[in-house]
mmCIF file of the N, C-alpha and C atoms, coordinates in Angstrom:
data_MODEL
# 
_entry.id   MODEL 
# 
loop_
_atom_site.group_PDB 
_atom_site.id 
_atom_site.type_symbol 
_atom_site.label_atom_id 
_atom_site.label_alt_id 
_atom_site.label_comp_id 
_atom_site.label_asym_id 
_atom_site.label_entity_id 
_atom_site.label_seq_id 
_atom_site.pdbx_PDB_ins_code 
_atom_site.Cartn_x 
_atom_site.Cartn_y 
_atom_site.Cartn_z 
_atom_site.occupancy 
_atom_site.B_iso_or_equiv 
_atom_site.pdbx_formal_charge 
_atom_site.auth_seq_id 
_atom_site.auth_comp_id 
_atom_site.auth_asym_id 
_atom_site.auth_atom_id 
_atom_site.pdbx_PDB_model_num 
ATOM 1   N N  . UNK A 1 1  ? 93.083  -2.470  -99.156  1.00 0.00 ? 1  UNK A N  1 
ATOM 2   C CA . UNK A 1 1  ? 94.108  -2.672  -98.159  1.00 0.00 ? 1  UNK A CA 1 
ATOM 3   C C  . UNK A 1 1  ? 95.142  -1.566  -98.279  1.00 0.00 ? 1  UNK A C  1 
ATOM 4   N N  . UNK A 1 2  ? 95.829  -1.350  -97.168  1.00 0.00 ? 2  UNK A N  1 
ATOM 5   C CA . UNK A 1 2  ? 96.895  -0.369  -97.150  1.00 0.00 ? 2  UNK A CA 1 
ATOM 6   C C  . UNK A 1 2  ? 98.209  -1.088  -96.879  1.00 0.00 ? 2  UNK A C  1 
ATOM 7   N N  . UNK A 1 3  ? 99.234  -0.694  -97.585  1.00 0.00 ? 3  UNK A N  1 
ATOM 8   C CA . UNK A 1 3  ? 100.571 -1.249  -97.377  1.00 0.00 ? 3  UNK A CA 1 
ATOM 9   C C  . UNK A 1 3  ? 101.482 -0.122  -96.900  1.00 0.00 ? 3  UNK A C  1 
ATOM 10  N N  . UNK A 1 4  ? 102.247 -0.426  -95.879  1.00 0.00 ? 4  UNK A N  1 
ATOM 11  C CA . UNK A 1 4  ? 103.237 0.520   -95.371  1.00 0.00 ? 4  UNK A CA 1 
ATOM 12  C C  . UNK A 1 4  ? 104.604 -0.111  -95.617  1.00 0.00 ? 4  UNK A C  1 
ATOM 13  N N  . UNK A 1 5  ? 105.450 0.601   -96.344  1.00 0.00 ? 5  UNK A N  1 
ATOM 14  C CA . UNK A 1 5  ? 106.779 0.110   -96.686  1.00 0.00 ? 5  UNK A CA 1 
ATOM 15  C C  . UNK A 1 5  ? 107.808 1.019   -96.025  1.00 0.00 ? 5  UNK A C  1 
ATOM 16  N N  . UNK A 1 6  ? 108.615 0.437   -95.135  1.00 0.00 ? 6  UNK A N  1 
ATOM 17  C CA . UNK A 1 6  ? 109.729 1.157   -94.528  1.00 0.00 ? 6  UNK A CA 1 
ATOM 18  C C  . UNK A 1 6  ? 110.996 0.766   -95.267  1.00 0.00 ? 6  UNK A C  1 
ATOM 19  N N  . UNK A 1 7  ? 111.726 1.764   -95.754  1.00 0.00 ? 7  UNK A N  1 
ATOM 20  C CA . UNK A 1 7  ? 112.953 1.533   -96.519  1.00 0.00 ? 7  UNK A CA 1 
ATOM 21  C C  . UNK A 1 7  ? 114.098 2.188   -95.764  1.00 0.00 ? 7  UNK A C  1 
ATOM 22  N N  . UNK A 1 8  ? 115.183 1.438   -95.600  1.00 0.00 ? 8  UNK A N  1 
ATOM 23  C CA . UNK A 1 8  ? 116.314 1.947   -94.829  1.00 0.00 ? 8  UNK A CA 1 
ATOM 24  C C  . UNK A 1 8  ? 117.604 1.381   -95.413  1.00 0.00 ? 8  UNK A C  1 
ATOM 25  N N  . UNK A 1 9  ? 118.687 2.108   -95.176  1.00 0.00 ? 9  UNK A N  1 
ATOM 26  C CA . UNK A 1 9  ? 119.986 1.679   -95.695  1.00 0.00 ? 9  UNK A CA 1 
ATOM 27  C C  . UNK A 1 9  ? 120.454 0.414   -94.992  1.00 0.00 ? 9  UNK A C  1 
ATOM 28  N N  . UNK A 1 10 ? 121.108 -0.453  -95.737  1.00 0.00 ? 10 UNK A N  1 
ATOM 29  C CA . UNK A 1 10 ? 121.673 -1.664  -95.159  1.00 0.00 ? 10 UNK A CA 1 
ATOM 30  C C  . UNK A 1 10 ? 122.800 -1.290  -94.194  1.00 0.00 ? 10 UNK A C  1 
ATOM 31  N N  . UNK A 1 11 ? 123.046 -2.140  -93.196  1.00 0.00 ? 11 UNK A N  1 
ATOM 32  C CA . UNK A 1 11 ? 124.174 -1.882  -92.292  1.00 0.00 ? 11 UNK A CA 1 
ATOM 33  C C  . UNK A 1 11 ? 125.475 -1.774  -93.076  1.00 0.00 ? 11 UNK A C  1 
ATOM 34  N N  . UNK A 1 12 ? 126.308 -0.848  -92.704  1.00 0.00 ? 12 UNK A N  1 
ATOM 35  C CA . UNK A 1 12 ? 127.595 -0.659  -93.373  1.00 0.00 ? 12 UNK A CA 1 
ATOM 36  C C  . UNK A 1 12 ? 127.561 0.334   -94.520  1.00 0.00 ? 12 UNK A C  1 
ATOM 37  N N  . UNK A 1 13 ? 126.375 0.702   -94.994  1.00 0.00 ? 13 UNK A N  1 
ATOM 38  C CA . UNK A 1 13 ? 126.255 1.697   -96.061  1.00 0.00 ? 13 UNK A CA 1 
ATOM 39  C C  . UNK A 1 13 ? 126.311 3.084   -95.413  1.00 0.00 ? 13 UNK A C  1 
ATOM 40  N N  . UNK A 1 14 ? 127.180 3.936   -95.918  1.00 0.00 ? 14 UNK A N  1 
ATOM 41  C CA . UNK A 1 14 ? 127.304 5.282   -95.366  1.00 0.00 ? 14 UNK A CA 1 
ATOM 42  C C  . UNK A 1 14 ? 125.998 6.049   -95.504  1.00 0.00 ? 14 UNK A C  1 
ATOM 43  N N  . UNK A 1 15 ? 125.693 6.844   -94.468  1.00 0.00 ? 15 UNK A N  1 
ATOM 44  C CA . UNK A 1 15 ? 124.444 7.604   -94.425  1.00 0.00 ? 15 UNK A CA 1 
ATOM 45  C C  . UNK A 1 15 ? 124.766 9.079   -94.162  1.00 0.00 ? 15 UNK A C  1 
ATOM 46  N N  . UNK A 1 16 ? 125.122 9.837   -95.214  1.00 0.00 ? 16 UNK A N  1 
ATOM 47  C CA . UNK A 1 16 ? 125.484 11.238  -95.010  1.00 0.00 ? 16 UNK A CA 1 
ATOM 48  C C  . UNK A 1 16 ? 124.338 12.075  -94.448  1.00 0.00 ? 16 UNK A C  1 
ATOM 49  N N  . UNK A 1 17 ? 123.104 11.761  -94.808  1.00 0.00 ? 17 UNK A N  1 
ATOM 50  C CA . UNK A 1 17 ? 121.964 12.498  -94.266  1.00 0.00 ? 17 UNK A CA 1 
ATOM 51  C C  . UNK A 1 17 ? 121.831 12.219  -92.767  1.00 0.00 ? 17 UNK A C  1 
ATOM 52  N N  . UNK A 1 18 ? 122.021 10.987  -92.375  1.00 0.00 ? 18 UNK A N  1 
ATOM 53  C CA . UNK A 1 18 ? 121.987 10.633  -90.959  1.00 0.00 ? 18 UNK A CA 1 
ATOM 54  C C  . UNK A 1 18 ? 123.084 11.344  -90.182  1.00 0.00 ? 18 UNK A C  1 
ATOM 55  N N  . UNK A 1 19 ? 124.281 11.418  -90.773  1.00 0.00 ? 19 UNK A N  1 
ATOM 56  C CA . UNK A 1 19 ? 125.394 12.131  -90.125  1.00 0.00 ? 19 UNK A CA 1 
ATOM 57  C C  . UNK A 1 19 ? 125.060 13.606  -89.944  1.00 0.00 ? 19 UNK A C  1 
ATOM 58  N N  . UNK A 1 20 ? 124.451 14.220  -90.953  1.00 0.00 ? 20 UNK A N  1 
ATOM 59  C CA . UNK A 1 20 ? 124.096 15.634  -90.865  1.00 0.00 ? 20 UNK A CA 1 
ATOM 60  C C  . UNK A 1 20 ? 123.058 15.869  -89.769  1.00 0.00 ? 20 UNK A C  1 
ATOM 61  N N  . UNK A 1 21 ? 122.069 14.985  -89.680  1.00 0.00 ? 21 UNK A N  1 
ATOM 62  C CA . UNK A 1 21 ? 121.050 15.116  -88.636  1.00 0.00 ? 21 UNK A CA 1 
ATOM 63  C C  . UNK A 1 21 ? 121.690 14.914  -87.268  1.00 0.00 ? 21 UNK A C  1 
ATOM 64  N N  . UNK A 1 22 ? 122.580 13.938  -87.155  1.00 0.00 ? 22 UNK A N  1 
ATOM 65  C CA . UNK A 1 22 ? 123.275 13.695  -85.884  1.00 0.00 ? 22 UNK A CA 1 
ATOM 66  C C  . UNK A 1 22 ? 124.068 14.926  -85.455  1.00 0.00 ? 22 UNK A C  1 
ATOM 67  N N  . UNK A 1 23 ? 124.796 15.498  -86.389  1.00 0.00 ? 23 UNK A N  1 
ATOM 68  C CA . UNK A 1 23 ? 125.588 16.698  -86.090  1.00 0.00 ? 23 UNK A CA 1 
ATOM 69  C C  . UNK A 1 23 ? 124.675 17.844  -85.634  1.00 0.00 ? 23 UNK A C  1 
ATOM 70  N N  . UNK A 1 24 ? 123.566 18.044  -86.326  1.00 0.00 ? 24 UNK A N  1 
ATOM 71  C CA . UNK A 1 24 ? 122.629 19.113  -85.965  1.00 0.00 ? 24 UNK A CA 1 
ATOM 72  C C  . UNK A 1 24 ? 122.048 18.882  -84.569  1.00 0.00 ? 24 UNK A C  1 
ATOM 73  N N  . UNK A 1 25 ? 121.698 17.637  -84.260  1.00 0.00 ? 25 UNK A N  1 
ATOM 74  C CA . UNK A 1 25 ? 121.162 17.333  -82.931  1.00 0.00 ? 25 UNK A CA 1 
ATOM 75  C C  . UNK A 1 25 ? 122.197 17.616  -81.844  1.00 0.00 ? 25 UNK A C  1 
ATOM 76  N N  . UNK A 1 26 ? 123.443 17.218  -82.103  1.00 0.00 ? 26 UNK A N  1 
ATOM 77  C CA . UNK A 1 26 ? 124.520 17.502  -81.138  1.00 0.00 ? 26 UNK A CA 1 
ATOM 78  C C  . UNK A 1 26 ? 124.677 18.998  -80.923  1.00 0.00 ? 26 UNK A C  1 
ATOM 79  N N  . UNK A 1 27 ? 124.639 19.764  -82.000  1.00 0.00 ? 27 UNK A N  1 
ATOM 80  C CA . UNK A 1 27 ? 124.832 21.215  -81.881  1.00 0.00 ? 27 UNK A CA 1 
ATOM 81  C C  . UNK A 1 27 ? 123.675 21.880  -81.139  1.00 0.00 ? 27 UNK A C  1 
ATOM 82  N N  . UNK A 1 28 ? 122.514 21.194  -81.088  1.00 0.00 ? 28 UNK A N  1 
ATOM 83  C CA . UNK A 1 28 ? 121.361 21.713  -80.353  1.00 0.00 ? 28 UNK A CA 1 
ATOM 84  C C  . UNK A 1 28 ? 121.320 21.197  -78.910  1.00 0.00 ? 28 UNK A C  1 
ATOM 85  N N  . UNK A 1 29 ? 122.360 20.470  -78.514  1.00 0.00 ? 29 UNK A N  1 
ATOM 86  C CA . UNK A 1 29 ? 122.458 20.014  -77.135  1.00 0.00 ? 29 UNK A CA 1 
ATOM 87  C C  . UNK A 1 29 ? 121.922 18.619  -76.873  1.00 0.00 ? 29 UNK A C  1 
ATOM 88  N N  . UNK A 1 30 ? 121.572 17.877  -77.902  1.00 0.00 ? 30 UNK A N  1 
ATOM 89  C CA . UNK A 1 30 ? 121.072 16.512  -77.726  1.00 0.00 ? 30 UNK A CA 1 
ATOM 90  C C  . UNK A 1 30 ? 122.245 15.536  -77.798  1.00 0.00 ? 30 UNK A C  1 
ATOM 91  N N  . UNK A 1 31 ? 123.111 15.598  -76.790  1.00 0.00 ? 31 UNK A N  1 
ATOM 92  C CA . UNK A 1 31 ? 124.341 14.814  -76.782  1.00 0.00 ? 31 UNK A CA 1 
ATOM 93  C C  . UNK A 1 31 ? 124.128 13.321  -76.555  1.00 0.00 ? 31 UNK A C  1 
ATOM 94  N N  . UNK A 1 32 ? 122.940 12.936  -76.088  1.00 0.00 ? 32 UNK A N  1 
ATOM 95  C CA . UNK A 1 32 ? 122.687 11.521  -75.812  1.00 0.00 ? 32 UNK A CA 1 
ATOM 96  C C  . UNK A 1 32 ? 122.489 10.691  -77.075  1.00 0.00 ? 32 UNK A C  1 
ATOM 97  N N  . UNK A 1 33 ? 122.290 11.344  -78.219  1.00 0.00 ? 33 UNK A N  1 
ATOM 98  C CA . UNK A 1 33 ? 122.109 10.626  -79.482  1.00 0.00 ? 33 UNK A CA 1 
ATOM 99  C C  . UNK A 1 33 ? 123.480 10.158  -79.971  1.00 0.00 ? 33 UNK A C  1 
ATOM 100 N N  . UNK A 1 34 ? 123.616 8.839   -80.172  1.00 0.00 ? 34 UNK A N  1 
ATOM 101 C CA . UNK A 1 34 ? 124.904 8.270   -80.574  1.00 0.00 ? 34 UNK A CA 1 
ATOM 102 C C  . UNK A 1 34 ? 125.004 7.997   -82.068  1.00 0.00 ? 34 UNK A C  1 
ATOM 103 N N  . UNK A 1 35 ? 123.879 7.746   -82.720  1.00 0.00 ? 35 UNK A N  1 
ATOM 104 C CA . UNK A 1 35 ? 123.900 7.482   -84.164  1.00 0.00 ? 35 UNK A CA 1 
ATOM 105 C C  . UNK A 1 35 ? 122.527 7.782   -84.734  1.00 0.00 ? 35 UNK A C  1 
ATOM 106 N N  . UNK A 1 36 ? 122.501 8.260   -85.972  1.00 0.00 ? 36 UNK A N  1 
ATOM 107 C CA . UNK A 1 36 ? 121.244 8.515   -86.677  1.00 0.00 ? 36 UNK A CA 1 
ATOM 108 C C  . UNK A 1 36 ? 121.331 7.848   -88.042  1.00 0.00 ? 36 UNK A C  1 
ATOM 109 N N  . UNK A 1 37 ? 120.297 7.103   -88.391  1.00 0.00 ? 37 UNK A N  1 
ATOM 110 C CA . UNK A 1 37 ? 120.154 6.536   -89.723  1.00 0.00 ? 37 UNK A CA 1 
ATOM 111 C C  . UNK A 1 37 ? 118.822 7.041   -90.261  1.00 0.00 ? 37 UNK A C  1 
ATOM 112 N N  . UNK A 1 38 ? 118.821 7.556   -91.472  1.00 0.00 ? 38 UNK A N  1 
ATOM 113 C CA . UNK A 1 38 ? 117.615 8.125   -92.070  1.00 0.00 ? 38 UNK A CA 1 
ATOM 114 C C  . UNK A 1 38 ? 117.067 7.148   -93.108  1.00 0.00 ? 38 UNK A C  1 
ATOM 115 N N  . UNK A 1 39 ? 115.760 6.946   -93.075  1.00 0.00 ? 39 UNK A N  1 
ATOM 116 C CA . UNK A 1 39 ? 115.088 6.084   -94.045  1.00 0.00 ? 39 UNK A CA 1 
ATOM 117 C C  . UNK A 1 39 ? 113.880 6.803   -94.607  1.00 0.00 ? 39 UNK A C  1 
ATOM 118 N N  . UNK A 1 40 ? 113.004 6.044   -95.214  1.00 0.00 ? 40 UNK A N  1 
ATOM 119 C CA . UNK A 1 40 ? 111.775 6.638   -95.743  1.00 0.00 ? 40 UNK A CA 1 
ATOM 120 C C  . UNK A 1 40 ? 110.634 5.646   -95.584  1.00 0.00 ? 40 UNK A C  1 
ATOM 121 N N  . UNK A 1 41 ? 109.435 6.174   -95.596  1.00 0.00 ? 41 UNK A N  1 
ATOM 122 C CA . UNK A 1 41 ? 108.240 5.345   -95.501  1.00 0.00 ? 41 UNK A CA 1 
ATOM 123 C C  . UNK A 1 41 ? 107.319 5.685   -96.669  1.00 0.00 ? 41 UNK A C  1 
ATOM 124 N N  . UNK A 1 42 ? 106.812 4.645   -97.310  1.00 0.00 ? 42 UNK A N  1 
ATOM 125 C CA . UNK A 1 42 ? 105.879 4.808   -98.418  1.00 0.00 ? 42 UNK A CA 1 
ATOM 126 C C  . UNK A 1 42 ? 104.586 4.091   -98.030  1.00 0.00 ? 42 UNK A C  1 
ATOM 127 N N  . UNK A 1 43 ? 103.459 4.780   -98.182  1.00 0.00 ? 43 UNK A N  1 
ATOM 128 C CA . UNK A 1 43 ? 102.156 4.184   -97.892  1.00 0.00 ? 43 UNK A CA 1 
ATOM 129 C C  . UNK A 1 43 ? 101.379 4.047   -99.189  1.00 0.00 ? 43 UNK A C  1 
ATOM 130 N N  . UNK A 1 44 ? 100.885 2.855   -99.424  1.00 0.00 ? 44 UNK A N  1 
ATOM 131 C CA . UNK A 1 44 ? 100.163 2.548   -100.660 1.00 0.00 ? 44 UNK A CA 1 
ATOM 132 C C  . UNK A 1 44 ? 98.769  2.032   -100.326 1.00 0.00 ? 44 UNK A C  1 
ATOM 133 N N  . UNK A 1 45 ? 97.780  2.416   -101.104 1.00 0.00 ? 45 UNK A N  1 
ATOM 134 C CA . UNK A 1 45 ? 96.455  1.820   -101.015 1.00 0.00 ? 45 UNK A CA 1 
ATOM 135 C C  . UNK A 1 45 ? 96.335  0.844   -102.173 1.00 0.00 ? 45 UNK A C  1 
ATOM 136 N N  . UNK A 1 46 ? 96.070  -0.414  -101.842 1.00 0.00 ? 46 UNK A N  1 
ATOM 137 C CA . UNK A 1 46 ? 96.073  -1.493  -102.824 1.00 0.00 ? 46 UNK A CA 1 
ATOM 138 C C  . UNK A 1 46 ? 94.646  -2.015  -103.014 1.00 0.00 ? 46 UNK A C  1 
ATOM 139 N N  . UNK A 1 47 ? 94.240  -2.193  -104.255 1.00 0.00 ? 47 UNK A N  1 
ATOM 140 C CA . UNK A 1 47 ? 92.931  -2.775  -104.564 1.00 0.00 ? 47 UNK A CA 1 
ATOM 141 C C  . UNK A 1 47 ? 93.083  -4.297  -104.599 1.00 0.00 ? 47 UNK A C  1 
ATOM 142 N N  . UNK A 1 48 ? 93.139  -4.881  -103.399 1.00 0.00 ? 48 UNK A N  1 
ATOM 143 C CA . UNK A 1 48 ? 93.312  -6.332  -103.261 1.00 0.00 ? 48 UNK A CA 1 
ATOM 144 C C  . UNK A 1 48 ? 92.728  -6.753  -101.918 1.00 0.00 ? 48 UNK A C  1 
ATOM 145 N N  . UNK A 1 49 ? 92.005  -7.855  -101.891 1.00 0.00 ? 49 UNK A N  1 
ATOM 146 C CA . UNK A 1 49 ? 91.388  -8.328  -100.655 1.00 0.00 ? 49 UNK A CA 1 
ATOM 147 C C  . UNK A 1 49 ? 92.188  -9.420  -99.963  1.00 0.00 ? 49 UNK A C  1 
ATOM 148 N N  . UNK A 1 50 ? 93.099  -10.049 -100.683 1.00 0.00 ? 50 UNK A N  1 
ATOM 149 C CA . UNK A 1 50 ? 93.913  -11.130 -100.128 1.00 0.00 ? 50 UNK A CA 1 
ATOM 150 C C  . UNK A 1 50 ? 95.234  -10.549 -99.623  1.00 0.00 ? 50 UNK A C  1 
ATOM 151 N N  . UNK A 1 51 ? 95.473  -10.675 -98.309  1.00 0.00 ? 51 UNK A N  1 
ATOM 152 C CA . UNK A 1 51 ? 96.671  -10.075 -97.711  1.00 0.00 ? 51 UNK A CA 1 
ATOM 153 C C  . UNK A 1 51 ? 97.963  -10.634 -98.290  1.00 0.00 ? 51 UNK A C  1 
ATOM 154 N N  . UNK A 1 52 ? 98.021  -11.930 -98.516  1.00 0.00 ? 52 UNK A N  1 
ATOM 155 C CA . UNK A 1 52 ? 99.233  -12.548 -99.071  1.00 0.00 ? 52 UNK A CA 1 
ATOM 156 C C  . UNK A 1 52 ? 99.507  -12.042 -100.481 1.00 0.00 ? 52 UNK A C  1 
ATOM 157 N N  . UNK A 1 53 ? 98.463  -11.921 -101.284 1.00 0.00 ? 53 UNK A N  1 
ATOM 158 C CA . UNK A 1 53 ? 98.636  -11.409 -102.649 1.00 0.00 ? 53 UNK A CA 1 
ATOM 159 C C  . UNK A 1 53 ? 99.078  -9.947  -102.628 1.00 0.00 ? 53 UNK A C  1 
ATOM 160 N N  . UNK A 1 54 ? 98.483  -9.165  -101.733 1.00 0.00 ? 54 UNK A N  1 
ATOM 161 C CA . UNK A 1 54 ? 98.858  -7.754  -101.622 1.00 0.00 ? 54 UNK A CA 1 
ATOM 162 C C  . UNK A 1 54 ? 100.327 -7.625  -101.228 1.00 0.00 ? 54 UNK A C  1 
ATOM 163 N N  . UNK A 1 55 ? 100.752 -8.421  -100.256 1.00 0.00 ? 55 UNK A N  1 
ATOM 164 C CA . UNK A 1 55 ? 102.145 -8.349  -99.799  1.00 0.00 ? 55 UNK A CA 1 
ATOM 165 C C  . UNK A 1 55 ? 103.107 -8.757  -100.911 1.00 0.00 ? 55 UNK A C  1 
ATOM 166 N N  . UNK A 1 56 ? 102.768 -9.791  -101.660 1.00 0.00 ? 56 UNK A N  1 
ATOM 167 C CA . UNK A 1 56 ? 103.619 -10.237 -102.769 1.00 0.00 ? 56 UNK A CA 1 
ATOM 168 C C  . UNK A 1 56 ? 103.702 -9.165  -103.849 1.00 0.00 ? 56 UNK A C  1 
ATOM 169 N N  . UNK A 1 57 ? 102.589 -8.516  -104.129 1.00 0.00 ? 57 UNK A N  1 
ATOM 170 C CA . UNK A 1 57 ? 102.574 -7.458  -105.153 1.00 0.00 ? 57 UNK A CA 1 
ATOM 171 C C  . UNK A 1 57 ? 103.428 -6.267  -104.711 1.00 0.00 ? 57 UNK A C  1 
ATOM 172 N N  . UNK A 1 58 ? 103.311 -5.891  -103.447 1.00 0.00 ? 58 UNK A N  1 
ATOM 173 C CA . UNK A 1 58 ? 104.117 -4.775  -102.928 1.00 0.00 ? 58 UNK A CA 1 
ATOM 174 C C  . UNK A 1 58 ? 105.597 -5.162  -102.924 1.00 0.00 ? 58 UNK A C  1 
ATOM 175 N N  . UNK A 1 59 ? 105.896 -6.414  -102.629 1.00 0.00 ? 59 UNK A N  1 
ATOM 176 C CA . UNK A 1 59 ? 107.290 -6.883  -102.694 1.00 0.00 ? 59 UNK A CA 1 
ATOM 177 C C  . UNK A 1 59 ? 107.839 -6.698  -104.113 1.00 0.00 ? 59 UNK A C  1 
ATOM 178 N N  . UNK A 1 60 ? 107.038 -7.036  -105.104 1.00 0.00 ? 60 UNK A N  1 
ATOM 179 C CA . UNK A 1 60 ? 107.461 -6.842  -106.498 1.00 0.00 ? 60 UNK A CA 1 
ATOM 180 C C  . UNK A 1 60 ? 107.718 -5.364  -106.782 1.00 0.00 ? 60 UNK A C  1 
ATOM 181 N N  . UNK A 1 61 ? 106.867 -4.490  -106.234 1.00 0.00 ? 61 UNK A N  1 
ATOM 182 C CA . UNK A 1 61 ? 107.055 -3.045  -106.411 1.00 0.00 ? 61 UNK A CA 1 
ATOM 183 C C  . UNK A 1 61 ? 108.371 -2.590  -105.793 1.00 0.00 ? 61 UNK A C  1 
ATOM 184 N N  . UNK A 1 62 ? 108.675 -3.115  -104.611 1.00 0.00 ? 62 UNK A N  1 
ATOM 185 C CA . UNK A 1 62 ? 109.917 -2.747  -103.927 1.00 0.00 ? 62 UNK A CA 1 
ATOM 186 C C  . UNK A 1 62 ? 111.130 -3.204  -104.723 1.00 0.00 ? 62 UNK A C  1 
ATOM 187 N N  . UNK A 1 63 ? 111.081 -4.433  -105.189 1.00 0.00 ? 63 UNK A N  1 
ATOM 188 C CA . UNK A 1 63 ? 112.211 -4.993  -105.933 1.00 0.00 ? 63 UNK A CA 1 
ATOM 189 C C  . UNK A 1 63 ? 112.404 -4.309  -107.284 1.00 0.00 ? 63 UNK A C  1 
ATOM 190 N N  . UNK A 1 64 ? 111.321 -3.782  -107.855 1.00 0.00 ? 64 UNK A N  1 
ATOM 191 C CA . UNK A 1 64 ? 111.376 -3.166  -109.179 1.00 0.00 ? 64 UNK A CA 1 
ATOM 192 C C  . UNK A 1 64 ? 111.675 -1.673  -109.129 1.00 0.00 ? 64 UNK A C  1 
ATOM 193 N N  . UNK A 1 65 ? 111.083 -0.959  -108.147 1.00 0.00 ? 65 UNK A N  1 
ATOM 194 C CA . UNK A 1 65 ? 111.161 0.493   -108.180 1.00 0.00 ? 65 UNK A CA 1 
ATOM 195 C C  . UNK A 1 65 ? 111.400 1.159   -106.826 1.00 0.00 ? 65 UNK A C  1 
ATOM 196 N N  . UNK A 1 66 ? 110.677 0.747   -105.804 1.00 0.00 ? 66 UNK A N  1 
ATOM 197 C CA . UNK A 1 66 ? 110.632 1.526   -104.573 1.00 0.00 ? 66 UNK A CA 1 
ATOM 198 C C  . UNK A 1 66 ? 111.930 1.505   -103.771 1.00 0.00 ? 66 UNK A C  1 
ATOM 199 N N  . UNK A 1 67 ? 112.657 0.407   -103.795 1.00 0.00 ? 67 UNK A N  1 
ATOM 200 C CA . UNK A 1 67 ? 113.898 0.294   -103.018 1.00 0.00 ? 67 UNK A CA 1 
ATOM 201 C C  . UNK A 1 67 ? 115.067 -0.018  -103.940 1.00 0.00 ? 67 UNK A C  1 
ATOM 202 N N  . UNK A 1 68 ? 116.211 0.542   -103.616 1.00 0.00 ? 68 UNK A N  1 
ATOM 203 C CA . UNK A 1 68 ? 117.450 0.178   -104.298 1.00 0.00 ? 68 UNK A CA 1 
ATOM 204 C C  . UNK A 1 68 ? 118.038 -0.979  -103.499 1.00 0.00 ? 68 UNK A C  1 
ATOM 205 N N  . UNK A 1 69 ? 117.726 -2.199  -103.910 1.00 0.00 ? 69 UNK A N  1 
ATOM 206 C CA . UNK A 1 69 ? 118.061 -3.368  -103.095 1.00 0.00 ? 69 UNK A CA 1 
ATOM 207 C C  . UNK A 1 69 ? 119.556 -3.652  -102.985 1.00 0.00 ? 69 UNK A C  1 
ATOM 208 N N  . UNK A 1 70 ? 120.373 -2.930  -103.720 1.00 0.00 ? 70 UNK A N  1 
ATOM 209 C CA . UNK A 1 70 ? 121.816 -3.069  -103.568 1.00 0.00 ? 70 UNK A CA 1 
ATOM 210 C C  . UNK A 1 70 ? 122.252 -2.452  -102.240 1.00 0.00 ? 70 UNK A C  1 
ATOM 211 N N  . UNK A 1 71 ? 121.656 -1.320  -101.871 1.00 0.00 ? 71 UNK A N  1 
ATOM 212 C CA . UNK A 1 71 ? 122.070 -0.612  -100.658 1.00 0.00 ? 71 UNK A CA 1 
ATOM 213 C C  . UNK A 1 71 ? 120.959 -0.460  -99.618  1.00 0.00 ? 71 UNK A C  1 
ATOM 214 N N  . UNK A 1 72 ? 119.738 -0.856  -99.968  1.00 0.00 ? 72 UNK A N  1 
ATOM 215 C CA . UNK A 1 72 ? 118.615 -0.660  -99.053  1.00 0.00 ? 72 UNK A CA 1 
ATOM 216 C C  . UNK A 1 72 ? 117.892 -1.968  -98.748  1.00 0.00 ? 72 UNK A C  1 
ATOM 217 N N  . UNK A 1 73 ? 117.392 -2.061  -97.519  1.00 0.00 ? 73 UNK A N  1 
ATOM 218 C CA . UNK A 1 73 ? 116.477 -3.115  -97.115  1.00 0.00 ? 73 UNK A CA 1 
ATOM 219 C C  . UNK A 1 73 ? 115.100 -2.490  -96.966  1.00 0.00 ? 73 UNK A C  1 
ATOM 220 N N  . UNK A 1 74 ? 114.078 -3.321  -96.905  1.00 0.00 ? 74 UNK A N  1 
ATOM 221 C CA . UNK A 1 74 ? 112.732 -2.801  -96.725  1.00 0.00 ? 74 UNK A CA 1 
ATOM 222 C C  . UNK A 1 74 ? 111.906 -3.779  -95.888  1.00 0.00 ? 74 UNK A C  1 
ATOM 223 N N  . UNK A 1 75 ? 110.863 -3.245  -95.291  1.00 0.00 ? 75 UNK A N  1 
ATOM 224 C CA . UNK A 1 75 ? 109.915 -4.039  -94.503  1.00 0.00 ? 75 UNK A CA 1 
ATOM 225 C C  . UNK A 1 75 ? 108.522 -3.653  -94.963  1.00 0.00 ? 75 UNK A C  1 
ATOM 226 N N  . UNK A 1 76 ? 107.677 -4.637  -95.201  1.00 0.00 ? 76 UNK A N  1 
ATOM 227 C CA . UNK A 1 76 ? 106.309 -4.398  -95.673  1.00 0.00 ? 76 UNK A CA 1 
ATOM 228 C C  . UNK A 1 76 ? 105.332 -4.770  -94.562  1.00 0.00 ? 76 UNK A C  1 
ATOM 229 N N  . UNK A 1 77 ? 104.396 -3.887  -94.309  1.00 0.00 ? 77 UNK A N  1 
ATOM 230 C CA . UNK A 1 77 ? 103.307 -4.179  -93.382  1.00 0.00 ? 77 UNK A CA 1 
ATOM 231 C C  . UNK A 1 77 ? 101.987 -3.940  -94.115  1.00 0.00 ? 77 UNK A C  1 
ATOM 232 N N  . UNK A 1 78 ? 101.115 -4.918  -94.079  1.00 0.00 ? 78 UNK A N  1 
ATOM 233 C CA . UNK A 1 78 ? 99.799  -4.800  -94.689  1.00 0.00 ? 78 UNK A CA 1 
ATOM 234 C C  . UNK A 1 78 ? 98.786  -4.542  -93.569  1.00 0.00 ? 78 UNK A C  1 
ATOM 235 N N  . UNK A 1 79 ? 98.004  -3.482  -93.728  1.00 0.00 ? 79 UNK A N  1 
ATOM 236 C CA . UNK A 1 79 ? 96.960  -3.155  -92.746  1.00 0.00 ? 79 UNK A CA 1 
ATOM 237 C C  . UNK A 1 79 ? 95.634  -3.061  -93.480  1.00 0.00 ? 79 UNK A C  1 
ATOM 238 N N  . UNK A 1 80 ? 94.580  -3.472  -92.789  1.00 0.00 ? 80 UNK A N  1 
ATOM 239 C CA . UNK A 1 80 ? 93.269  -3.468  -93.446  1.00 0.00 ? 80 UNK A CA 1 
ATOM 240 C C  . UNK A 1 80 ? 92.408  -2.337  -92.974  1.00 0.00 ? 80 UNK A C  1 
# 
């Protein structure tokens, strides 16, 4: 199975990288962009046949290492 983990900053957490991208887009003439938030995506191949078990295992990975849960939220998608 494959797991796709999207990690993004929680609302209210400052995003200096997003601000820099927003500024760059504005300077290139993309004035319609009002806000940019930058996140990351991690794709994992899991040796597991049970989708619920795979999702729980990836959740443990996120809580332990992949996401800083103080300032970040995450979403897990399992694809076969």
